[in-house]
C-alpha positions as YAML, in Angstrom:
chain: A
units: angstrom
residues:
- id: 1
  name: MET
  ca: [-29.37, -25.23, -23.03]
- id: 2
  name: ARG
  ca: [-28.09, -25.32, -19.50]
- id: 3
  name: ASN
  ca: [-30.13, -25.91, -16.38]
- id: 4
  name: ARG
  ca: [-30.63, -22.87, -14.18]
- id: 5
  name: PHE
  ca: [-31.70, -22.48, -10.59]
- id: 6
  name: VAL
  ca: [-35.07, -20.85, -9.99]
- id: 7
  name: LYS
  ca: [-33.39, -18.16, -7.88]
- id: 8
  name: ASP
  ca: [-31.25, -17.21, -10.88]
- id: 9
  name: ILE
  ca: [-34.26, -16.97, -13.17]
- id: 10
  name: ILE
  ca: [-36.09, -14.70, -10.71]
- id: 11
  name: ALA
  ca: [-32.89, -12.67, -10.15]
- id: 12
  name: GLU
  ca: [-32.63, -12.17, -13.92]
- id: 13
  name: LYS
  ca: [-36.22, -10.88, -14.09]
- id: 14
  name: ILE
  ca: [-35.67, -8.42, -11.24]
- id: 15
  name: GLY
  ca: [-32.23, -7.46, -12.57]
- id: 16
  name: ILE
  ca: [-33.72, -6.60, -15.96]
- id: 17
  name: LYS
  ca: [-36.32, -4.41, -14.26]
- id: 18
  name: ILE
  ca: [-33.53, -2.59, -12.42]
- id: 19
  name: LEU
  ca: [-31.27, -2.16, -15.46]
- id: 20
  name: SER
  ca: [-34.17, -1.05, -17.67]
- id: 21
  name: GLY
  ca: [-35.33, 1.53, -15.14]
- id: 22
  name: SER
  ca: [-38.62, -0.13, -14.21]
- id: 23
  name: TYR
  ca: [-37.21, -0.17, -10.69]
- id: 24
  name: PRO
  ca: [-35.36, 3.17, -10.55]
- id: 25
  name: PRO
  ca: [-32.33, 3.87, -8.36]
- id: 26
  name: ALA
  ca: [-33.14, 4.01, -4.63]
- id: 27
  name: SER
  ca: [-36.62, 2.52, -5.15]
- id: 28
  name: LYS
  ca: [-37.98, -0.02, -2.71]
- id: 29
  name: LEU
  ca: [-38.40, -3.52, -4.09]
- id: 30
  name: PRO
  ca: [-41.46, -5.64, -3.43]
- id: 31
  name: SER
  ca: [-41.14, -7.68, -0.24]
- id: 32
  name: ILE
  ca: [-39.84, -11.23, -0.27]
- id: 33
  name: ARG
  ca: [-43.38, -12.45, 0.43]
- id: 34
  name: GLU
  ca: [-44.80, -10.40, -2.46]
- id: 35
  name: VAL
  ca: [-42.24, -11.74, -4.92]
- id: 36
  name: ALA
  ca: [-42.76, -15.29, -3.62]
- id: 37
  name: GLY
  ca: [-46.49, -14.91, -4.26]
- id: 38
  name: GLN
  ca: [-45.98, -13.40, -7.73]
- id: 39
  name: GLU
  ca: [-43.55, -16.14, -8.74]
- id: 40
  name: ASN
  ca: [-45.41, -18.92, -6.90]
- id: 41
  name: ARG
  ca: [-42.20, -19.87, -5.09]
- id: 42
  name: SER
  ca: [-41.10, -20.22, -1.50]
- id: 43
  name: THR
  ca: [-39.84, -17.28, 0.53]
- id: 44
  name: THR
  ca: [-36.57, -19.19, 0.94]
- id: 45
  name: THR
  ca: [-36.07, -19.22, -2.85]
- id: 46
  name: VAL
  ca: [-36.80, -15.50, -3.07]
- id: 47
  name: GLN
  ca: [-34.47, -14.79, -0.13]
- id: 48
  name: ARG
  ca: [-31.71, -16.55, -2.09]
- id: 49
  name: THR
  ca: [-32.68, -14.46, -5.12]
- id: 50
  name: PHE
  ca: [-32.27, -11.24, -3.15]
- id: 51
  name: TYR
  ca: [-28.91, -12.42, -1.75]
- id: 52
  name: GLU
  ca: [-27.77, -13.01, -5.34]
- id: 53
  name: LEU
  ca: [-28.90, -9.54, -6.45]
- id: 54
  name: GLU
  ca: [-27.13, -8.07, -3.43]
- id: 55
  name: ARG
  ca: [-23.96, -10.01, -4.33]
- id: 56
  name: ARG
  ca: [-24.14, -8.59, -7.87]
- id: 57
  name: GLY
  ca: [-24.32, -5.08, -6.43]
- id: 58
  name: LEU
  ca: [-27.80, -4.23, -7.74]
- id: 59
  name: ILE
  ca: [-29.63, -3.99, -4.43]
- id: 60
  name: TYR
  ca: [-28.99, -3.50, -0.74]
- id: 61
  name: LYS
  ca: [-30.88, -4.41, 2.41]
- id: 62
  name: ASN
  ca: [-32.11, -1.91, 4.96]
- id: 63
  name: ARG
  ca: [-32.61, -3.91, 8.16]
- id: 64
  name: THR
  ca: [-35.92, -2.32, 9.02]
- id: 65
  name: SER
  ca: [-37.35, -1.39, 5.60]
- id: 66
  name: GLY
  ca: [-36.54, -4.22, 3.21]
- id: 67
  name: TYR
  ca: [-34.58, -4.25, -0.03]
- id: 68
  name: PHE
  ca: [-33.81, -1.26, -2.26]
- id: 69
  name: VAL
  ca: [-32.20, -0.65, -5.64]
- id: 70
  name: ILE
  ca: [-28.77, 0.93, -5.24]
- id: 71
  name: HIS
  ca: [-28.68, 4.74, -5.38]
- id: 72
  name: ASN
  ca: [-25.72, 5.05, -7.74]
- id: 73
  name: ARG
  ca: [-27.06, 5.68, -11.27]
- id: 74
  name: GLN
  ca: [-23.55, 5.48, -12.77]
- id: 75
  name: ARG
  ca: [-23.07, 2.02, -11.26]
- id: 76
  name: ILE
  ca: [-26.40, 0.89, -12.74]
- id: 77
  name: ILE
  ca: [-25.33, 2.22, -16.15]
- id: 78
  name: GLN
  ca: [-22.01, 0.39, -15.79]
- id: 79
  name: LEU
  ca: [-23.79, -2.86, -14.86]
- id: 80
  name: LYS
  ca: [-26.15, -2.40, -17.82]
- id: 81
  name: ILE
  ca: [-23.20, -2.02, -20.19]
- id: 82
  name: GLU
  ca: [-21.53, -5.09, -18.67]
- id: 83
  name: GLU
  ca: [-24.73, -7.10, -19.16]
- id: 84
  name: CYS
  ca: [-25.00, -5.91, -22.76]
- id: 85
  name: ASN
  ca: [-21.39, -6.92, -23.43]
- id: 86
  name: HIS
  ca: [-21.98, -10.32, -21.84]
- id: 87
  name: LEU
  ca: [-25.15, -10.98, -23.86]
- id: 88
  name: THR
  ca: [-23.43, -9.87, -27.07]
- id: 89
  name: ARG
  ca: [-20.52, -12.26, -26.44]
- id: 90
  name: VAL
  ca: [-22.90, -15.13, -25.65]
- id: 91
  name: LEU
  ca: [-24.99, -14.49, -28.76]
- id: 92
  name: TYR
  ca: [-21.92, -14.20, -30.99]
- id: 93
  name: THR
  ca: [-20.38, -17.39, -29.54]
- id: 94
  name: GLU
  ca: [-23.58, -19.38, -29.93]
- id: 95
  name: LEU
  ca: [-24.11, -18.21, -33.51]
- id: 96
  name: LYS
  ca: [-20.50, -19.07, -34.36]
- id: 97
  name: LYS
  ca: [-21.11, -22.58, -32.96]
- id: 98
  name: LEU
  ca: [-24.01, -22.85, -35.40]
- id: 99
  name: GLY
  ca: [-21.62, -22.05, -38.22]
- id: 100
  name: TYR
  ca: [-22.40, -18.39, -38.87]
- id: 101
  name: SER
  ca: [-19.58, -16.12, -40.02]
- id: 102
  name: GLU
  ca: [-18.95, -12.69, -38.50]
- id: 103
  name: GLN
  ca: [-20.58, -11.08, -41.53]
- id: 104
  name: GLU
  ca: [-23.63, -13.35, -41.24]
- id: 105
  name: VAL
  ca: [-23.99, -12.52, -37.54]
- id: 106
  name: THR
  ca: [-23.90, -8.81, -38.37]
- id: 107
  name: ALA
  ca: [-26.47, -9.28, -41.13]
- id: 108
  name: LEU
  ca: [-28.75, -11.23, -38.77]
- id: 109
  name: LEU
  ca: [-28.58, -8.48, -36.17]
- id: 110
  name: GLU
  ca: [-29.28, -5.76, -38.72]
- id: 111
  name: LYS
  ca: [-32.20, -7.77, -40.11]
- id: 112
  name: HIS
  ca: [-33.84, -8.04, -36.69]
- id: 113
  name: ILE
  ca: [-33.41, -4.44, -35.54]
- id: 114
  name: PRO
  ca: [-36.56, -2.46, -36.42]
- id: 115
  name: ALA
  ca: [-35.93, 0.27, -39.01]
- id: 116
  name: GLU
  ca: [-36.89, 3.09, -36.62]
- id: 117
  name: GLU
  ca: [-34.26, 1.92, -34.09]
- id: 118
  name: GLN
  ca: [-31.55, 1.78, -36.77]
- id: 119
  name: GLN
  ca: [-32.08, 5.48, -37.51]
- id: 120
  name: ASN
  ca: [-31.36, 6.51, -33.88]
...
């Protein structure tokens, strides 16, 4: 396990909400103070979180209104696919380090996907 900065953990939480659609395109994000209160962190930490999300291209800042999810749905879909590919590579690599074969990794994934999702 690697150590992670708090800003990265919060950025991951917000990023997941954006990529999953909980925060739809063009929606206003909670204020820095609101997120700081929810996460029990300083506003400086949350400011760094928002800078990171902005750097990743998930949000933008309106000088007078706060932070918003980007408008471009296609870009969000592209970022979601990139995140899926990244997580798949990480999972595969970590399982290989544990000694699992490609076939065993596939079997593990199939075992843990609920039956109703496999039919779709």
